[in-house]
FITORTOR-979056 format. One record per residue (C-alpha): z negated, y, x negated. Coordinates in steps of 0.02 Angstrom, whole numbers, plus 50000, padded with zeros to 5 digits. Layout:
residues N
ZYX ...
***
This chain:
residues 492
473135431947262 472545432347091 472775452847066 471285448147256 470485437947119 470465446946947 470065464447046 468625455347161 467945447646966 467895465646907 467105476247056 465735459547035 465575464946862 465715482946860 464175479847021 463195469246900 463345478246760 462695494946876 461185483646908 461055478546733 460875496146683 459795503046851 458575489446797 458405493446615 458355512846643 456955507846781 455875496546630 455775511846537 455625523146655 454055512746700 453645509346545 453695526446478 452475531846626 451195518746542 451315526046391 450935541246459 449325534446537 448395533146383 448895547546263 449535540646082 450035548845942 451775554045951 452335541745839 451535529045899 452085533046092 454155536046028 454085521645933 453615508546087 454895516946171 456085514146038 455865495446032 455785490846244 457435504446249 458075492546134 457395476846151 456635476246334 455825461246340 455395457146180 454815475046184 453665473346338 452855456846269 452525463246113 451595478046194 450395467446311 450255456046167 449675470446020 450265490146089 448815493046175 446735494746069 445655484546202 444515472246116 444215465246293 442875472246422 441445457946375 441685463146181 441685479146228 440055481046331 439195470746199 439795482446082 439225498546175 437395490546241 437045484246043 437655502945989 436085513546076 435025503345928 436185504045786 436405524045858 434085524845809 434315514945647 435695526445558 434725544445625 433345537245546 434305536145394 434855551445406 432865560345424 432495548145285 433985553845155 434135570945209 433415578945066 434625569044939 435995579744985 435285592444844 436125583444719 437785580644815 439085592044713 439295607844834 441035603544862 440865585844916 439315592045032 440645595145199 441545577545177 439745569345170 439135578745341 440905571545413 440425555445357 438855555445434 439535563945611 439625547145744 437975536845686 438865535945524 437345533345371 436995547245250 437185549045060 435865540844953 435525542644795 434605530744657 436085519344678 436745508444539 438835504144548 439725493144432 441605493544422 442365475844412 444325474344371 444425455544314 444755445444477 443935429744401 442895436244309 442085443844508 442015427844563 441045420044435 439825433944446 439655429244619 439145412844622 438085419044485 437245429844607 437185414944735 436175404844606 434965419044579 434835422044760 432815421544820 433185425344985 434735429245105 436355429145092 437805440245185 439725437145174 440885446945278 442835444545235 444215445845300 445245429245202 444365414945089 445455406345041 445685386745011 445885382444843 445375385944637 443915398344599 443355402744766 442975384344798 441895385244672 440895399944805 441065387044931 439915374944818 439045388144746 438415393144930 437775375944986 436735373844819 435955391244892 435735386045046 434985365745027 433735376644922 432935388545050 434115402745048 434615409345217 436535411645204 437635417845331 439785418945331 440645430545443 442485426445422 444065435645521 444915420945620 446595425845576 446535429545396 445605414545353 446445403645480 446715392345336 445205390645277 444435385145442 445475370745459 444765365745285 443325352345258 442185368345223 441585372345396 441005355245435 440245355845262 439285374745261 438715367445433 438045354645360 437025359545232 436465375045355 437605388345332 437725400945511 439655402145527 440345412945644 442385416845658 442565436345691 444075439245824 444945424145885 446405424045931 446625417946132 448195413446201 447805414446378 446685431846303 447985443746262 447925451646416 446225454246401 445955458946216 447155466046098 447825451045968 448195459945783 446335471145789 445515462645629 443765461245525 444695466945355 443175473545265 442375465845110 440595465345086 439455451445015 437505458045021 436395448244901 434415449544958 434745464445064 434635476344884 436575470844776 438025471844873 439865469644842 441295480844901 443165485044870 444795478244897 444635459944828 444465442144957 443625426644925 445175421044822 445715414444680 447245426744616 448125411544509 448675400244660 448425414244827 450125417144900 450985410444768 452735408844886 452535426944891 453555430244722 452665446144689 451435439544537 449635436844553 448375452444654 447625464244582 446235470144666 444395480044614 442805478244673 441095486844640 439155478444643 437765492944684 435945490844672 434675502844754 434555508544939 436315511844978 436435491444993 435685492045154 437005502845219 438165489345208 436625475645253 436715488645413 438695485545447 438535467245412 437345462245518 438035475445671 439565463745659 438795446545649 437905452745811 439415456545895 440615443245837 439235427245844 439155421946046 437405413246031 436645433946009 436455445946162 435595461946079 435785470645924 433715464745858 433775463445693 432175475145632 432925490445503 433795482545334 432255488945222 432845500345066 432725493544903 432095504544756 433205514044647 434055504844511 435125522744443 435605539744464 437125536744573 437305545044761 438565535144876 439005534745026 439455520045145 440885524445271 440945511045420 442405515345559 443365503845673 444585504745818 443005504045947 441635513245871 441555529345771 443305531945810 444655540945731 443065543745581 444205535245446 445875545845470 444735563945467 443645558345305 445575553145235 446495569745316 444745581345229 444685572645057 446385576145041 446675592945095 444645596944976 445595591544827 445845606644716 446505602544516 446945581644569 447325567544672 447705549444627 447825536944757 448255517544757 448555508344893 449765492144923 450255495745104 450935514045122 450955518845317 450285538745344 450925545945511 451455563845500 449715571645479 449475562945305 451085563945222 451055586145280 449175585745175 450145576045036 451475589545022 450145602845051 448845597544918 450295593844792 451265613944836 449385620844798 449685614744630 448435599444618 449095583944522 449315571044688 449945552544605 450245536844727 450345521544657 451095507344743 451755488844710 453535490644660 453595469644748 452655469044912 452215452144997 452835462145175 454675466745158 454825479545320 453385486845248 453945490645086 455735497545164 454565509145282 453295514245151 455185522045028 455665529645197 454215542745138 454735543744978 456165557744981 455035567745054 453245565044961 454405566744788 455125581644862 453375592944896 453075588044726 452305572944731 452215560344602 452595540644649 452245527144532 452695509444589 451635493244489 452655482644393 450945470344347 451025460644505 450235464844683 449105480644651 447985478444799 446655490444744 446445501444867 445415520144818 445675539144806 445265550944675 444775567544701 444385577444554 443925565144458 442235569644545 442055559644708 442685542244733 443335533544891 443415513544875 443465498744996 444505490045087 445705504745166 447565503645172 448445523545162 449345511845328 449065514945543 448385496645534 446915504945443 446675520045503 446925512145699 446585494145714 445835487645581 443735486745554 443495491845387 442125495845228 442475512045122 441065516844958 441085534844919 440485537744748 439695556644712 439685551744515 440745560444406 440365542944245 441035531044408 442475542344418 442465544444232 442895522444254 444005523844386 445005534744291 445075521444153 445705508244274 447065520244367 447795523944214 447635506044171 448685503644324 449995519244276 450225509544098 451125495344215 452055505344334 453825515844320 453705533444409 455015535044523 456325548344482 456985558144595 458515561544564 458995542644542 458115540944706 458995552744790 460555543844743 460265526444804 461555520544913 461775526545111 461235507545163 459665507945091 459205524345176 459745520845346 459015503545305 457225512145291 457525524545403 457475512945517 456055501845487 454945518845446 455465520645660 454495506345658 453225510945557 451495515745674 451655499345728 451855488945555 
***
């Protein structure tokens, strides 16, 4: 009798195991078909297959939350409706400043035309661009600009953190609003979640400051809008004529993320005066119109160009997962391939795809001095592990890798042949390339590039070059762990 029960129990377990296996294969098969309905980067598709095959329930839940790229039908319709007027403005800009391309070095003209493509804005002469590298000094300079503002103040940031000098910016903005300056603030819902929970939003509205929360996370709308599409831009426009942009959020580095154990965040910003400011103003106005539910049409007048303030030729590149799709990737790939002598990249988060990896290696092998500077300590363990999985191939290809140990290096820049600089909010990772709304300033000016080179040299003085021989001898455990995490890098 006992033998019979054992036989029946084993048979039931065998049948259950068979059904579980078949169900697992069915789930993975159906999911694979779902992936094939939309063409995705191969690495992204395989990463999702790996996760769903390994952890089916968790993987499918994550896919429906963050696997697709939609912003929601309602928001997409609004963007499409507003793009028509946006396109008219950018077309007028391209026609107005077409002659400025004559001041551009020959090797930069193709890049400029690429950035103009798909309703992009043109390269514009007559700007003054000043590089600022001290975070507390930047916040103080912003406060002074707020105090001197006459007409309008437009701020668009991913993070506004509570505490320290960042609160002084809040106080200055309230003071400006009380003396009649029109103030608008657009902040990412996730990045600035703690700020939105503080007393500052109520104080802003009481002072007459218009405030909009960009891409709010709503649990019930995950099936309609991807949760991790974020507004990652850093834009501050004063009176439509002066703009701050770069890598820095509105945070006091002395208090921001102190528990992360990575030291102070190291950032840089540029203050720009001149006609290029109108391009950043246009980006702000478009984002404001899209994210503000009270606005149904993009009817803001074309931002007026400010008078020439200097001799710098510059161009704005706005990118995002809804409009100007893939322009950012094409720009970065083209910039790397156009380098002839020297290419230096600083980025806190390094997670490129195979195309960018091969472009970097190809540049090094054709004689370009390619240097990648990343923080030694990162606030994201997974990103750090994934980044290091690329080290071996890059160094084998001749790329120099420097790890910065003076804090969390957050500056995002690309310097090409000391003649062209790409500077802004863009990380060299899949999130910036595919998911975030980003902003970049492209500067075609050797004087500015020389100043950026000095900043880069100061970073290198606080960095250690990774030794290829020592790196190859690291433990197999580290190698396996890095490569496992690298499989998920397209999703990080």
